[in-house]
N, C-alpha and C positions, 0 to 999 in steps of 0.2 A: 502300899509300895511306896518306896520313896522313889522320885524321879530328880535324876541328874541333871543340873545347869545345861548340859551338853544335848541331853536328851530332850528338855524343854523346848529346847531352839527348832530341832529335827520335828518334834510334833506341831507347831506354829507355820512352819514352813511348806508342811504337808495339808494343814488344812488350808492355808492361802493358796495353794494350787491346785485344791479342789473344785472351787468355786470358777477359778480362771478354767481350767478344765472343762468344765458344765458349758462356761459361756461360749470357749473355742466350738464345741460342740455345737451350740444353738446357732453360732455364727454360720456354721457351715452349712447347717440344717437348711436355716433362713436364704441363704447364697444360691442353693443347692433348686430353689422356687422360683428364682428370677431368671432362667430361662424366657425367652422369648422367640416364637417363630413367627414369620410370614410368607408372602408368598412373592416373587416378583411381579413386575408393573408395568402393563404396556400400554406406552403412553408415548406421544410425538413430542420429541426435545429438539431444541436449537442448539445447533454446534458450531460454535464458534473458532476460529483460529485466528491469529493477533501476528502481525507484522512489522517490523520498524521499518520507515518508508521518508523518500526524502521526495520533498515538493518540487515542480518544475512547472515553468510558464509551456505551454504548449508552443509558443515561439520565444525566443528570447534571444536578440541581435546584437552585437556591437556595430554601432553608428559611428562611421569611419569619415574622415576628410578625404573626400575623391580629387583634389587638387591644391596646392599648395598657395598658403595666403593668409590675409589677416581676416579675422572674424568681423564681420560688420554688425550682424546683427542676430541675437539669439532672442526669437519671439515666442520661447518657450521655457517654462519655469521645472524644476525637479519636483518628480511625483504628480507629474501634470498627465491628464489623459488626454491624450490628443487623439485623432481622424487618420484616415489613410488619406496621403494628399498633403497633409498639413506640414509648411513648411518649420523646421528644425532650425537652420543653422544656416547663415547665409556668407561666402566669403567676398572680398573686394573683386568685383567684376569687370573692374576697367581692362586690363588687360585684355581678358578672353574678350570682351565686347570688340575691341579693336582689331585683335585678331580675327574675329568673325566677322566683322565687315571687310578688311582686307582682302578674305578668302573668297567671301562674295561676289564681292569685286572682281577678282582676278576669273572669275565662274561666269559672270555675264559678260566680259570677253571673251571667254573662250567660246562663250553662245555666239556672239557676234562675229567672231571670227569663221564658226563653224558654218553658220547661216550664209556669210558671203561667199566662203568658196564654194559651197553646195550649189550657189546660183549659179557661179560662175562654170561650174562643171557640166550643169544641164545647159547653159550655153556655149559649150565643148571649146571652154577656154583652159580649163585646166582639168587635170587626168584625176582619176578616182582614186589614186594614190595618196592626192595631199588632201582631198575629202576624208580618206581614212584616217589620216596623223591630225587631221583639225579634230577627227571627233574625240580619238584617244585622247589630245588634249583637254577636250571641254569633259570627259569622264574624270578624268585625273582632278582638273580643278574643282568639278563638282562634288569630289569626294571630300578633298581637302575642304571644302567648305562646309559640308555634312561635319567632318570631325571637329571644326572649328566651334560650330554651334555645340556640338554635342558636350566639348571642354567647356562650354558659356554655362550649361544647361548642370554640368558638375558643383559649376559655385555655390547652388542653392541645394542642400538637404531635405529631402523629405521624406515624411512618415511611410514607410512601405505598407503598415496596416496600422489598425487601432491597437494603442497599447498606451502603458506607462512609462513616462521619461523618467530615469534613473540620474543619480549623480552627475552634473557637467562637470567635465574634466578640464573645460578652458572656458575664460571669461571673452565677453566680448574685448577685441582688439588686439587678443591674443595671435603670433604668429602660429600657425598651424601647418605639419607637413604632410606630405601626400600619405594617406592609409592611417593617420593619427588617430586615436579613438579618442571620440566627443563624447560619446555617453551611450548608455544601451537603452534598448525599447524591449519592453515586454507586453505579451499578449496573453493576459490572464483570463479572459473570458471562459476557458478550460483550462483545468488546470492536468500535468499530466504527473500521477505518483507512483515511484518505482520502487520496488521492495523485492528481496530476493525468496524464494520458494525453494525448501529442500527437496530431493528428489522424491523421497514417500508419498509427502504432501501433493507433490507435482501430479506423480499417476492418479494420487483419490481424486483431486478438483477435475482431473479430465474426464474419468469414471463418472464424478456425479454430475458432470456437463453436460453429458449425454444422458442421464437418466432422469434427472433432477434441475434440468437449467432455470425453472422458472421459480425452485425455490434457492436460489442463490442470491445474496444480499450484499454488498459491498458498502462497506462504511468508514467513514474518515474520522479518527477519534486526535483531536489536535492538544497542542502543548500543555493547554490550561485542564486537560481533562475532560472538555464538552465533546461531542459529536457534531462535526457537520450537519449542518440542515440538507446536506442533496448527498442522494447516494448515486455511488458510480457505476461503472462497467468495466471491465476487464476491455482493456483496450489494444495491449500485444503481450504477445508471449517470445521473448528472444530465442536466436534459434540453438545456443547452445548453451552447456550446462558448465560451471564452472569446475574444472577436475579439481583444483584444490580445494574448496570449500563443498561441492556437492550442490550446490544451488543453481538456479536459474531465474534471471530476472523476469519480473513480471510489470507490466504498467496499467493501473486504474487509472480512469479519465472521471475528473468530476467536473461539471458545468460549476461555473463559479461568477453568476452574476451578480452580485454585490461588491465584487473586488476583495473580499475576505483575504482568500488567500493569495499570497504572493510568493515568489521564486525566492527557491531557498528555504522555506521552511520545512521542518520536518513533524513528525505525527505516527501515528500507528494504523496500519489498515486492518479492518475486521472483515473477514470472509464468514457468515454465516449461512447455516442452510439449514432447513425443519427436515428432520428424518420420521417420519410416519411409523410408527407400530414397533417402536423399539422398546426393547425388554432392559428393565429399567431395576437395578437394587442398590439400597446405600453401601458406601464404602465398607461402613464398620461391619457387614455383615462377612466380609472375607478376611482370609489371613493368607500369610505369604510362606511358601518354604522354597529352599533353594532358588529363588527367583519365578517360582511360578505361583499362582494364587488360586485357593480353593474356598470352598464352601462346604456347611455341612448340611445336607439335603436328608428331610426326616419321610421315612416311608411311610406306609399305611399302618407299621405295625410300631407308629413310635422308636424307630431304631433311627440312630443319626449316622450318615454313612457323607464320607471326606470324599468331594468331588472335585475335580480338578475344571478351574472356566479360564476361556479368552476372553478378555476386555477388548474391546473394540475403540471407544474414548473413554476419557475421566474427564468427569464434571465436578463441580465443586464438590459436593458432596454424594456421586452420583456416579456407578459404573453403567456403562451400555455394554451389555453381553454379546457376545459375537458368536460364542459356542458354549455349551455344557450347561443350561439352563432354557426351560420352559414355560411359561405364565401359570403351569398348574402344580410346578416344583413348591414343596414347603422347605424353606431355610431355616437356619437358626439366627436369629438377629443378635440377640442379648445374650450373654452369657458363655460365648464361646471358649472360653478357656476353661471352662467346666468339663467341655465337652470331648469326648475321644472316640474315633472312630469304633462304629459297632455299638456303642452304649445304647441303652433303652432310656430316654429322656422323658419328663415329666416340663411341660411347657406351658407358656399361656400365647395363643394363637392372636395376633395381631393382623387387622384387615392392612391391605397395603395402600390403600386408600387414607388412612390415618397415619400410616408411617410415614407417605409424603407429604401431608399436611403439618407434622410435626417437623418436617425437616424444613419443608419453607418457614414454619414460626421460627425454629431457630436462625436461618440465614436471615430472617429479617432484623 
């Protein structure tokens, strides 16, 4: 029987498609045997929350001139660590010294007048009113003398606490006005680290504080990615939420013995806690439908059933389950797309410990 050229082409195409169909069936058959099941794992996990933060000195003040005058001496340098009571600035004190001397002399004269008048009163020479008048005069003179001494003391500016001197705003010989800023002083022995916490996490923190206070760990990640060697503690939580952002400011306190941290730095606060007996599953064992998360649970008859779960926390490659699964449930780990609700499945069982080790290996 003679075959036309057109029929030859059709036969060739059919012969090529048959192996392809057989290959496709073989691939589907192979894929059908790639379903893997496992069980949730019960383990202790570390939950970490990160917050952008601002780092402040526990005491950071502006050092100002208390009186107008010329700067006579500046015995400190920028960046110097000074002790409480150390001299920072000295203003020319000549006018203050003379004024103090004059007021002290007036007070001494008033004292002599009062003593003499009091003696005359005892001798019945002058009245009690005379004594009272000179006593008032003496009190006023003494007050003016004390004020002059205080003004003289204002000519020297001393450090109120141990701290680091910032940039000097004026040099020796400069004329400064009363109240003018000379420098700033930072007490960096303890740093106050401020960060904002959303309302939901604030409530979670307060709940965990009561139940797991000893498991909370506060750390500080610096701008270079390194973790600060000192751990901190929550020093304060402000009274009010910000209605615009829904956040509340927290303050963590960090000891800074080597003065590595400085006022104005930024970083990340890490709040970690250990949750014992957490039920965890690999993230790839789940799927999402309409913003709800599900797994396939395999029953004793090897039938897969779709079950909704509630995730408590999300780690890098794990979900911590809040509701929906127990440690004895068997879930589909691989081959989820091949499974439908109610299907009887053939699967390879994989131990939860082995799955966890594989996840750790891939993470490393």
